[in-house]
N, CA, C and O atoms as CSV, one atom per row, in Angstrom:
chain,resi,resn,atom,element,x,y,z
A,1,MET,N,N,108.605,122.969,57.977
A,1,MET,CA,C,109.308,123.610,56.822
A,1,MET,C,C,108.262,124.028,56.052
A,1,MET,O,O,107.478,123.080,56.081
A,2,GLN,N,N,107.733,125.004,55.295
A,2,GLN,CA,C,106.197,125.263,54.955
A,2,GLN,C,C,106.381,124.805,53.562
A,2,GLN,O,O,107.518,125.106,53.197
A,3,ASN,N,N,105.533,124.035,52.398
A,3,ASN,CA,C,105.693,123.425,51.342
A,3,ASN,C,C,104.734,124.563,50.669
A,3,ASN,O,O,103.795,124.021,50.086
A,4,LYS,N,N,104.708,125.845,50.594
A,4,LYS,CA,C,104.079,126.675,49.813
A,4,LYS,C,C,104.565,126.644,48.313
A,4,LYS,O,O,105.724,126.387,47.986
A,5,LYS,N,N,103.760,126.874,47.628
A,5,LYS,CA,C,104.148,127.462,46.160
A,5,LYS,C,C,103.984,128.425,45.878
A,5,LYS,O,O,102.803,128.770,45.904
A,6,LEU,N,N,104.979,129.433,45.449
A,6,LEU,CA,C,104.907,130.612,45.205
A,6,LEU,C,C,105.484,130.902,43.460
A,6,LEU,O,O,106.055,130.195,42.630
A,7,PHE,N,N,105.128,131.902,43.474
A,7,PHE,CA,C,105.713,132.290,41.841
A,7,PHE,C,C,107.498,132.837,41.743
A,7,PHE,O,O,107.470,133.939,42.291
A,8,ARG,N,N,108.002,132.742,41.593
A,8,ARG,CA,C,109.084,133.757,41.114
A,8,ARG,C,C,108.814,135.053,41.104
A,8,ARG,O,O,107.619,135.274,40.909
A,9,PRO,N,N,109.510,136.041,41.248
A,9,PRO,CA,C,109.240,137.587,41.217
A,9,PRO,C,C,109.262,138.034,39.858
A,9,PRO,O,O,108.302,138.668,39.420
A,10,SER,N,N,110.431,137.725,39.018
A,10,SER,CA,C,110.674,137.510,37.595
A,10,SER,C,C,109.348,137.017,36.533
A,10,SER,O,O,108.955,137.643,35.548
A,11,ARG,N,N,108.936,136.020,36.937
A,11,ARG,CA,C,107.899,135.484,36.141
A,11,ARG,C,C,106.485,135.900,36.548
A,11,ARG,O,O,105.560,135.913,35.735
A,12,THR,N,N,106.336,136.270,37.944
A,12,THR,CA,C,105.227,136.585,37.914
A,12,THR,C,C,104.962,138.312,37.399
A,12,THR,O,O,103.882,138.884,37.253
A,13,LYS,N,N,106.003,138.718,37.250
A,13,LYS,CA,C,106.045,140.425,36.841
A,13,LYS,C,C,105.447,139.714,35.753
A,13,LYS,O,O,104.227,139.624,35.619
A,14,ALA,N,N,106.409,139.134,34.859
A,14,ALA,CA,C,105.962,138.923,33.469
A,14,ALA,C,C,104.302,138.778,33.063
A,14,ALA,O,O,103.665,139.369,32.191
A,15,VAL,N,N,103.919,137.868,33.940
A,15,VAL,CA,C,102.791,137.372,33.768
A,15,VAL,C,C,101.477,139.017,34.357
A,15,VAL,O,O,100.414,139.406,33.874
A,16,ALA,N,N,102.171,139.427,35.346
A,16,ALA,CA,C,101.179,140.482,35.618
A,16,ALA,C,C,100.916,141.945,34.489
A,16,ALA,O,O,99.963,142.672,34.207
A,17,LEU,N,N,102.554,141.819,34.039
A,17,LEU,CA,C,102.578,142.312,32.696
A,17,LEU,C,C,101.573,142.227,31.524
A,17,LEU,O,O,100.799,143.076,31.082
A,18,ILE,N,N,101.737,141.362,31.274
A,18,ILE,CA,C,100.953,140.810,30.114
A,18,ILE,C,C,99.646,140.839,30.248
A,18,ILE,O,O,99.013,141.019,29.208
A,19,TRP,N,N,98.605,140.618,31.984
A,19,TRP,CA,C,97.391,140.740,32.101
A,19,TRP,C,C,97.268,142.442,32.231
A,19,TRP,O,O,96.184,142.790,31.763
A,20,LEU,N,N,97.732,143.114,32.522
A,20,LEU,CA,C,97.199,144.421,32.422
A,20,LEU,C,C,97.460,145.016,30.939
A,20,LEU,O,O,96.699,145.871,30.485
A,21,TRP,N,N,98.545,144.540,30.216
A,21,TRP,CA,C,98.549,144.737,29.174
A,21,TRP,C,C,97.389,144.379,27.813
A,21,TRP,O,O,97.153,144.953,26.749
A,22,LEU,N,N,96.872,143.207,28.442
A,22,LEU,CA,C,95.781,142.478,27.676
A,22,LEU,C,C,94.502,143.415,28.197
A,22,LEU,O,O,93.567,143.507,27.401
A,23,ALA,N,N,94.366,144.242,29.699
A,23,ALA,CA,C,93.655,144.866,29.910
A,23,ALA,C,C,93.353,146.257,29.349
A,23,ALA,O,O,92.305,146.865,29.564
A,24,GLY,N,N,94.537,146.771,28.490
A,24,GLY,CA,C,94.320,147.477,27.911
A,24,GLY,C,C,95.175,149.008,28.371
A,24,GLY,O,O,94.783,150.079,27.907
A,25,TYR,N,N,96.362,148.933,29.324
A,25,TYR,CA,C,96.603,149.890,30.129
A,25,TYR,C,C,97.883,149.971,29.054
A,25,TYR,O,O,98.443,149.019,28.510
A,26,GLY,N,N,98.198,151.505,28.902
A,26,GLY,CA,C,99.156,151.878,28.320
A,26,GLY,C,C,100.228,151.482,28.605
A,26,GLY,O,O,100.670,150.476,28.050
A,27,ASP,N,N,101.147,152.351,29.816
A,27,ASP,CA,C,102.732,151.836,30.071
A,27,ASP,C,C,102.453,151.048,31.044
A,27,ASP,O,O,102.336,151.443,32.204
A,28,VAL,N,N,102.295,149.652,30.616
A,28,VAL,CA,C,101.950,148.586,32.206
A,28,VAL,C,C,103.244,148.178,32.810
A,28,VAL,O,O,103.349,147.540,33.857
A,29,SER,N,N,104.433,148.689,31.903
A,29,SER,CA,C,105.796,148.508,32.945
A,29,SER,C,C,106.292,149.455,34.497
A,29,SER,O,O,106.934,149.195,35.514
A,30,VAL,N,N,105.499,150.745,33.888
A,30,VAL,CA,C,105.061,151.566,35.083
A,30,VAL,C,C,104.267,151.021,36.150
A,30,VAL,O,O,104.542,151.049,37.349
A,31,ALA,N,N,102.995,150.394,35.454
A,31,ALA,CA,C,101.595,150.501,36.655
A,31,ALA,C,C,102.443,149.025,37.185
A,31,ALA,O,O,102.199,148.790,38.368
A,32,ALA,N,N,103.134,148.274,36.700
A,32,ALA,CA,C,103.267,146.889,37.653
A,32,ALA,C,C,104.568,146.856,38.653
A,32,ALA,O,O,104.925,146.114,39.568
A,33,ASP,N,N,105.264,148.402,37.825
A,33,ASP,CA,C,106.501,148.337,38.854
A,33,ASP,C,C,105.417,148.989,40.431
A,33,ASP,O,O,105.306,148.383,41.496
A,34,GLU,N,N,104.956,149.951,40.179
A,34,GLU,CA,C,104.453,150.697,41.365
A,34,GLU,C,C,103.535,149.727,41.700
A,34,GLU,O,O,103.641,149.666,42.925
A,35,LEU,N,N,102.752,148.982,41.380
A,35,LEU,CA,C,101.525,148.022,41.803
A,35,LEU,C,C,102.679,146.336,42.957
A,35,LEU,O,O,102.316,145.731,43.966
A,36,PHE,N,N,103.732,146.216,42.297
A,36,PHE,CA,C,104.627,145.187,42.854
A,36,PHE,C,C,106.004,145.697,43.312
A,36,PHE,O,O,106.916,144.873,43.240
A,37,GLN,N,N,106.327,147.033,43.811
A,37,GLN,CA,C,107.291,147.373,43.941
A,37,GLN,C,C,107.902,146.606,45.202
A,37,GLN,O,O,109.055,146.183,45.292
A,38,HIS,N,N,107.000,146.525,46.052
A,38,HIS,CA,C,107.838,146.306,47.724
A,38,HIS,C,C,107.594,144.914,47.920
A,38,HIS,O,O,107.320,144.551,49.064
A,39,GLU,N,N,107.673,143.654,46.546
A,39,GLU,CA,C,106.981,142.569,46.772
A,39,GLU,C,C,108.277,141.841,46.587
A,39,GLU,O,O,109.008,142.263,45.691
A,40,ALA,N,N,108.614,140.975,47.180
A,40,ALA,CA,C,109.625,139.853,46.995
A,40,ALA,C,C,109.291,139.044,46.197
A,40,ALA,O,O,109.646,138.950,45.022
A,41,GLN,N,N,108.323,138.168,47.002
A,41,GLN,CA,C,107.721,137.145,46.257
A,41,GLN,C,C,106.223,137.368,46.283
A,41,GLN,O,O,105.503,137.650,47.241
A,42,LEU,N,N,105.903,137.162,44.928
A,42,LEU,CA,C,104.365,137.428,44.612
A,42,LEU,C,C,103.476,135.789,44.819
A,42,LEU,O,O,103.932,134.681,44.533
A,43,THR,N,N,102.473,136.023,45.244
A,43,THR,CA,C,101.764,134.653,45.807
A,43,THR,C,C,100.610,134.752,44.303
A,43,THR,O,O,100.356,135.790,43.692
A,44,PRO,N,N,100.168,133.621,44.047
A,44,PRO,CA,C,99.321,133.579,43.035
A,44,PRO,C,C,98.157,134.890,43.320
A,44,PRO,O,O,97.980,135.897,42.634
A,45,GLN,N,N,97.329,134.379,44.829
A,45,GLN,CA,C,96.064,135.486,45.564
A,45,GLN,C,C,96.563,136.989,45.483
A,45,GLN,O,O,95.684,137.833,45.314
A,46,LYS,N,N,98.226,137.529,45.612
A,46,LYS,CA,C,98.002,138.533,44.935
A,46,LYS,C,C,98.065,139.111,43.716
A,46,LYS,O,O,97.959,140.318,43.503
A,47,LEU,N,N,98.257,138.158,42.817
A,47,LEU,CA,C,98.211,138.363,41.608
A,47,LEU,C,C,96.917,138.519,40.583
A,47,LEU,O,O,96.754,139.180,39.558
A,48,LEU,N,N,96.063,137.597,41.335
A,48,LEU,CA,C,94.539,137.701,40.813
A,48,LEU,C,C,93.737,138.673,41.752
A,48,LEU,O,O,92.677,139.148,41.344
A,49,HIS,N,N,94.251,138.997,43.081
A,49,HIS,CA,C,93.001,140.439,43.467
A,49,HIS,C,C,93.818,141.346,42.720
A,49,HIS,O,O,93.012,142.051,42.113
A,50,ALA,N,N,95.281,141.808,42.360
A,50,ALA,CA,C,94.845,142.632,41.191
A,50,ALA,C,C,94.617,142.671,40.116
A,50,ALA,O,O,94.345,143.748,39.586
A,51,VAL,N,N,94.655,141.234,39.254
A,51,VAL,CA,C,94.234,141.235,38.192
A,51,VAL,C,C,92.536,142.035,37.822
A,51,VAL,O,O,92.174,142.817,36.943
A,52,MET,N,N,91.645,141.206,39.261
A,52,MET,CA,C,90.742,141.574,39.708
A,52,MET,C,C,90.377,142.608,39.808
A,52,MET,O,O,89.292,142.825,39.268
A,53,GLU,N,N,90.979,143.641,40.445
A,53,GLU,CA,C,90.667,144.710,41.199
A,53,GLU,C,C,90.903,146.150,39.718
A,53,GLU,O,O,90.439,147.290,39.750
A,54,ARG,N,N,91.593,145.635,38.811
A,54,ARG,CA,C,91.984,146.695,37.217
A,54,ARG,C,C,90.888,145.973,36.431
A,54,ARG,O,O,90.653,146.616,35.407
A,55,ASN,N,N,90.237,145.032,36.515
A,55,ASN,CA,C,89.437,144.240,35.576
A,55,ASN,C,C,88.188,143.880,36.037
A,55,ASN,O,O,87.908,142.708,36.289
A,56,SER,N,N,87.330,144.899,36.180
A,56,SER,CA,C,86.218,144.744,36.937
A,56,SER,C,C,85.023,143.911,35.464
A,56,SER,O,O,83.966,143.303,35.630
A,57,GLU,N,N,85.458,144.098,34.680
A,57,GLU,CA,C,84.142,143.380,33.633
A,57,GLU,C,C,84.471,141.727,33.696
A,57,GLU,O,O,83.787,141.067,32.914
A,58,VAL,N,N,85.476,140.937,34.564
A,58,VAL,CA,C,85.923,139.897,34.334
A,58,VAL,C,C,84.469,138.355,35.164
A,58,VAL,O,O,84.017,137.278,34.776
A,59,PRO,N,N,84.295,139.377,36.570
A,59,PRO,CA,C,82.718,138.461,36.858
A,59,PRO,C,C,81.611,138.496,36.193
A,59,PRO,O,O,80.765,137.608,36.300
A,60,ALA,N,N,81.472,139.592,35.376
A,60,ALA,CA,C,80.679,139.769,34.369
A,60,ALA,C,C,80.438,138.935,33.261
A,60,ALA,O,O,79.428,138.470,32.732
A,61,MET,N,N,82.027,138.860,32.997
A,61,MET,CA,C,81.961,137.782,31.331
A,61,MET,C,C,82.104,136.342,32.250
A,61,MET,O,O,82.113,135.265,31.654
A,62,GLN,N,N,82.191,136.387,33.420
A,62,GLN,CA,C,82.020,135.005,34.224
A,62,GLN,C,C,80.455,134.528,33.716
A,62,GLN,O,O,80.141,133.616,32.951
A,63,LEU,N,N,79.494,135.634,34.540
A,63,LEU,CA,C,78.165,135.123,34.809
A,63,LEU,C,C,77.490,135.016,33.584
A,63,LEU,O,O,76.411,134.432,33.490
A,64,ALA,N,N,78.264,135.728,32.318
A,64,ALA,CA,C,77.807,135.492,31.137
A,64,ALA,C,C,77.772,134.173,30.524
A,64,ALA,O,O,76.820,133.619,29.975
A,65,TRP,N,N,78.837,133.800,30.685
A,65,TRP,CA,C,79.546,132.829,30.347
A,65,TRP,C,C,78.810,131.248,30.910
A,65,TRP,O,O,78.802,130.252,30.186
A,66,GLU,N,N,78.248,131.273,32.260
A,66,GLU,CA,C,77.487,130.410,32.835
A,66,GLU,C,C,76.369,130.347,32.470
A,66,GLU,O,O,75.745,129.287,32.517
A,67,ALA,N,N,75.761,131.673,31.940
A,67,ALA,CA,C,74.162,131.699,31.575
A,67,ALA,C,C,74.443,131.262,30.221
A,67,ALA,O,O,73.658,130.451,29.730
A,68,SER,N,N,75.258,131.594,29.655
A,68,SER,CA,C,75.101,130.817,27.981
A,68,SER,C,C,75.520,128.792,28.498
A,68,SER,O,O,75.780,128.001,27.591
A,69,TYR,N,N,75.506,128.519,29.363
A,69,TYR,CA,C,76.302,127.328,29.778
A,69,TYR,C,C,74.524,126.758,29.968
A,69,TYR,O,O,74.070,125.741,29.442
A,70,SER,N,N,73.966,127.458,30.608
A,70,SER,CA,C,72.798,126.685,31.350
A,70,SER,C,C,72.104,126.655,30.005
A,70,SER,O,O,71.420,125.681,29.691
A,71,ARG,N,N,72.271,127.760,29.150
A,71,ARG,CA,C,70.662,127.042,27.902
A,71,ARG,C,C,71.051,125.635,27.185
A,71,ARG,O,O,70.292,125.012,26.442
A,72,ILE,N,N,72.226,125.291,27.502
A,72,ILE,CA,C,72.584,124.122,26.778
A,72,ILE,C,C,71.467,122.851,27.398
A,72,ILE,O,O,71.373,121.720,26.921
A,73,ARG,N,N,70.802,123.313,28.394
A,73,ARG,CA,C,69.788,121.848,29.358
A,73,ARG,C,C,68.553,122.409,28.606
A,73,ARG,O,O,67.886,121.485,28.140
A,74,GLN,N,N,68.043,123.632,28.343
A,74,GLN,CA,C,67.395,124.242,27.804
A,74,GLN,C,C,66.993,123.971,26.478
A,74,GLN,O,O,65.785,123.989,26.243
A,75,GLY,N,N,67.735,123.739,25.633
A,75,GLY,CA,C,67.643,123.545,24.464
A,75,GLY,C,C,67.662,122.260,23.927
A,75,GLY,O,O,67.457,121.973,22.748
A,76,GLU,N,N,67.963,121.357,25.009
A,76,GLU,CA,C,67.625,119.834,24.879
A,76,GLU,C,C,66.458,119.590,25.545
A,76,GLU,O,O,65.934,118.515,25.253
A,77,ALA,N,N,65.942,120.208,26.283
A,77,ALA,CA,C,64.918,119.963,26.862
A,77,ALA,C,C,63.771,119.564,25.997
A,77,ALA,O,O,64.094,119.560,24.809
A,78,LEU,N,N,62.090,119.108,26.301
A,78,LEU,CA,C,61.369,118.836,25.468
A,78,LEU,C,C,60.513,119.938,25.926
A,78,LEU,O,O,60.461,120.134,27.140
A,79,ASP,N,N,59.628,120.913,24.894
A,79,ASP,CA,C,58.736,122.072,25.180
A,79,ASP,C,C,57.666,121.726,26.539
A,79,ASP,O,O,57.351,120.573,26.834
A,80,ASP,N,N,57.260,122.759,27.174
A,80,ASP,CA,C,56.478,122.218,28.234
A,80,ASP,C,C,55.058,122.071,27.691
A,80,ASP,O,O,54.537,122.833,26.876
A,81,PRO,N,N,54.345,120.699,28.396
A,81,PRO,CA,C,52.758,120.142,28.113
A,81,PRO,C,C,52.048,121.389,28.497
A,81,PRO,O,O,52.260,122.153,29.438
A,82,MET,N,N,50.948,121.430,27.334
A,82,MET,CA,C,49.968,121.899,27.129
A,82,MET,C,C,48.886,121.462,27.408
A,82,MET,O,O,48.478,120.431,26.872
A,83,LEU,N,N,47.807,122.476,28.758
A,83,LEU,CA,C,46.475,122.414,29.119
A,83,LEU,C,C,45.497,122.898,28.431
A,83,LEU,O,O,45.664,124.066,28.077
A,84,SER,N,N,44.441,122.355,28.090
A,84,SER,CA,C,43.248,123.896,27.657
A,84,SER,C,C,41.791,122.562,27.649
A,84,SER,O,O,41.470,121.446,27.242
A,85,TYR,N,N,41.334,123.773,28.447
A,85,TYR,CA,C,40.098,123.157,28.222
A,85,TYR,C,C,38.738,124.198,27.553
A,85,TYR,O,O,38.785,125.407,27.778
A,86,SER,N,N,37.828,123.738,26.918
A,86,SER,CA,C,36.746,124.353,26.087
A,86,SER,C,C,35.134,123.959,26.356
A,86,SER,O,O,34.877,122.810,26.715
A,87,PHE,N,N,34.370,124.653,26.227
A,87,PHE,CA,C,32.956,124.392,26.309
A,87,PHE,C,C,32.424,125.341,25.159
A,87,PHE,O,O,32.807,126.326,24.529
A,88,ALA,N,N,31.212,124.409,25.244
A,88,ALA,CA,C,30.008,124.765,24.619
A,88,ALA,C,C,28.798,125.279,25.303
A,88,ALA,O,O,28.026,124.322,25.357
A,89,PRO,N,N,28.358,126.113,25.743
A,89,PRO,CA,C,27.723,126.704,26.008
A,89,PRO,C,C,26.078,126.938,25.393
A,89,PRO,O,O,25.076,127.203,26.058
A,90,GLN,N,N,26.181,126.757,24.009
A,90,GLN,CA,C,24.570,126.442,23.851
A,90,GLN,C,C,23.999,125.415,24.194
A,90,GLN,O,O,22.840,125.456,24.608
A,91,THR,N,N,24.915,123.906,24.060
A,91,THR,CA,C,24.375,122.554,24.214
A,91,THR,C,C,23.716,122.639,25.970
A,91,THR,O,O,23.110,121.607,26.260
A,92,GLU,N,N,23.759,123.606,27.014
A,92,GLU,CA,C,23.295,123.384,27.953
A,92,GLU,C,C,21.941,122.996,28.045
A,92,GLU,O,O,21.551,123.821,27.218
A,93,GLY,N,N,21.112,122.526,28.313
A,93,GLY,CA,C,19.625,122.514,28.173
A,93,GLY,C,C,18.942,121.930,27.389
A,93,GLY,O,O,17.755,121.646,27.551
A,94,VAL,N,N,19.758,121.634,26.250
A,94,VAL,CA,C,19.213,121.242,24.908
A,94,VAL,C,C,18.891,119.775,25.141
A,94,VAL,O,O,19.795,118.941,25.177
A,95,SER,N,N,17.662,119.463,25.293
A,95,SER,CA,C,17.401,117.878,25.121
A,95,SER,C,C,18.305,116.873,24.496
A,95,SER,O,O,19.098,117.363,23.692
A,96,GLY,N,N,18.380,115.524,24.679
A,96,GLY,CA,C,19.077,114.708,23.693
A,96,GLY,C,C,20.570,115.045,23.948
A,96,GLY,O,O,21.241,114.409,23.135
A,97,MET,N,N,21.576,116.017,24.996
A,97,MET,CA,C,22.528,116.254,24.035
A,97,MET,C,C,23.289,116.648,25.718
A,97,MET,O,O,22.914,117.532,26.489
A,98,GLU,N,N,23.958,116.076,25.832
A,98,GLU,CA,C,25.047,116.227,27.036
A,98,GLU,C,C,25.806,117.487,26.889
A,98,GLU,O,O,26.102,117.865,25.756
A,99,TYR,N,N,26.025,117.923,27.554
A,99,TYR,CA,C,26.947,119.471,27.948
A,99,TYR,C,C,28.375,119.409,27.257
A,99,TYR,O,O,29.198,118.608,27.701
A,100,GLY,N,N,28.636,120.076,26.382
A,100,GLY,CA,C,29.884,119.986,25.452
A,100,GLY,C,C,31.027,120.980,26.321
A,100,GLY,O,O,31.113,122.150,26.695
A,101,GLN,N,N,31.768,119.812,26.374
A,101,GLN,CA,C,32.997,120.103,26.881
A,101,GLN,C,C,34.203,119.386,26.582
A,101,GLN,O,O,34.062,118.230,26.185
A,102,LYS,N,N,35.590,119.942,26.718
A,102,LYS,CA,C,36.729,118.723,26.031
A,102,LYS,C,C,37.704,119.934,26.908
A,102,LYS,O,O,37.648,121.157,27.038
A,103,LEU,N,N,38.793,118.600,27.508
A,103,LEU,CA,C,39.643,118.887,28.477
A,103,LEU,C,C,40.911,117.945,27.697
A,103,LEU,O,O,40.950,116.715,27.643
A,104,SER,N,N,41.577,118.587,27.317
A,104,SER,CA,C,43.079,118.541,26.844
A,104,SER,C,C,44.276,118.708,26.903
A,104,SER,O,O,44.763,119.830,26.769
A,105,ILE,N,N,45.056,117.548,27.131
A,105,ILE,CA,C,46.254,117.732,27.087
A,105,ILE,C,C,47.953,117.465,25.857
A,105,ILE,O,O,48.327,116.416,25.333
A,106,SER,N,N,48.441,118.528,25.797
A,106,SER,CA,C,49.267,118.102,24.434
A,106,SER,C,C,50.529,118.414,24.788
A,106,SER,O,O,50.712,119.085,25.803
A,107,LEU,N,N,51.701,117.933,23.930
A,107,LEU,CA,C,53.047,117.895,24.273
A,107,LEU,C,C,53.778,117.877,22.615
A,107,LEU,O,O,53.689,117.051,21.707
A,108,ARG,N,N,54.489,119.140,22.721
A,108,ARG,CA,C,55.131,118.899,21.072
A,108,ARG,C,C,55.665,118.428,21.194
A,108,ARG,O,O,56.474,118.688,22.085
A,109,LEU,N,N,55.794,117.149,20.380
A,109,LEU,CA,C,57.379,116.623,19.720
A,109,LEU,C,C,57.809,116.849,18.651
A,109,LEU,O,O,57.237,116.793,17.563
A,110,PRO,N,N,59.663,117.333,19.095
A,110,PRO,CA,C,60.242,117.867,17.795
A,110,PRO,C,C,60.786,116.524,17.057
A,110,PRO,O,O,61.111,115.449,17.560
A,111,TRP,N,N,60.781,116.848,15.997
A,111,TRP,CA,C,61.507,115.896,15.377
A,111,TRP,C,C,62.734,115.107,15.490
A,111,TRP,O,O,63.789,115.730,15.374
A,112,PRO,N,N,62.794,113.550,15.745
A,112,PRO,CA,C,64.377,112.808,15.947
A,112,PRO,C,C,65.268,113.982,15.611
A,112,PRO,O,O,65.230,114.673,14.593
A,113,GLY,N,N,66.015,114.074,16.572
A,113,GLY,CA,C,67.031,114.271,16.575
A,113,GLY,C,C,67.549,116.121,16.725
A,113,GLY,O,O,68.669,116.549,17.001
A,114,LYS,N,N,66.334,116.875,16.441
A,114,LYS,CA,C,66.304,118.073,16.479
A,114,LYS,C,C,66.356,118.498,18.442
A,114,LYS,O,O,66.175,119.664,18.790
A,115,ARG,N,N,66.575,117.570,19.318
A,115,ARG,CA,C,66.878,118.213,20.195
A,115,ARG,C,C,68.128,118.223,20.217
A,115,ARG,O,O,68.625,119.246,20.688
A,116,GLN,N,N,68.902,117.335,19.825
A,116,GLN,CA,C,70.171,116.913,20.025
A,116,GLN,C,C,70.969,118.221,19.226
A,116,GLN,O,O,72.009,118.743,19.628
A,117,LEU,N,N,70.457,118.480,18.399
A,117,LEU,CA,C,71.304,119.780,17.405
A,117,LEU,C,C,71.473,121.348,18.317
A,117,LEU,O,O,72.466,122.066,18.433
A,118,ARG,N,N,69.801,121.539,18.989
A,118,ARG,CA,C,69.292,122.669,19.496
A,118,ARG,C,C,70.663,122.373,20.763
A,118,ARG,O,O,71.556,123.217,20.822
A,119,GLY,N,N,70.697,121.499,21.436
A,119,GLY,CA,C,71.445,121.232,22.559
A,119,GLY,C,C,73.602,121.555,22.138
A,119,GLY,O,O,74.519,121.806,22.920
A,120,ASP,N,N,73.601,121.406,20.883
A,120,ASP,CA,C,74.795,121.087,19.860
A,120,ASP,C,C,74.814,122.836,20.098
A,120,ASP,O,O,75.299,123.407,21.075
A,121,ALA,N,N,74.146,123.484,18.916
A,121,ALA,CA,C,74.316,124.429,19.208
A,121,ALA,C,C,74.307,125.311,20.199
A,121,ALA,O,O,74.908,126.306,19.792
A,122,ALA,N,N,73.854,125.500,21.538
A,122,ALA,CA,C,73.688,125.850,22.406
A,122,ALA,C,C,75.167,125.643,23.096
A,122,ALA,O,O,75.700,126.542,23.747
A,123,ARG,N,N,75.678,124.550,22.913
A,123,ARG,CA,C,77.150,124.256,23.509
A,123,ARG,C,C,78.112,125.273,22.671
A,123,ARG,O,O,79.041,125.912,23.167
A,124,PHE,N,N,77.735,125.297,21.400
A,124,PHE,CA,C,78.995,126.031,20.672
A,124,PHE,C,C,79.164,127.612,21.060
A,124,PHE,O,O,80.092,128.371,21.339
A,125,GLU,N,N,77.590,127.686,20.903
A,125,GLU,CA,C,77.847,129.369,21.676
A,125,GLU,C,C,78.496,129.319,23.210
A,125,GLU,O,O,79.288,130.191,23.568
A,126,ALA,N,N,78.247,128.646,23.750
A,126,ALA,CA,C,78.390,128.742,24.953
A,126,ALA,C,C,80.228,129.018,25.240
A,126,ALA,O,O,80.848,129.899,25.836
A,127,ASP,N,N,80.701,127.607,24.376
A,127,ASP,CA,C,82.015,127.601,24.084
A,127,ASP,C,C,82.564,128.962,23.344
A,127,ASP,O,O,83.751,129.060,23.033
């Protein structure tokens, strides 16, 4: 005996009608009846396939959500370190003076708690 979990036809039709109505289809009862006319039982996979077929923007919305979710780590991260080099060309060849050059590494540190707030703001936008 197979133990597959299938939706009941009446419940599945109701879910399909709601999805089609939310997708903006005018007369969803006709569209749903034509779509699932020959189905005795509707599996979740068939319903999902029908919804995804009628709503092509769902994958784009999912990618946008994933992109906004990845901004949380960016908001909480420190800025990139800066490396700079400078020199003073007029100091070359001057007696009693070394060649003027400077190498520096810097990192901007935010005020305590600011990284947490940026992460919270990004988390709020992602949700």
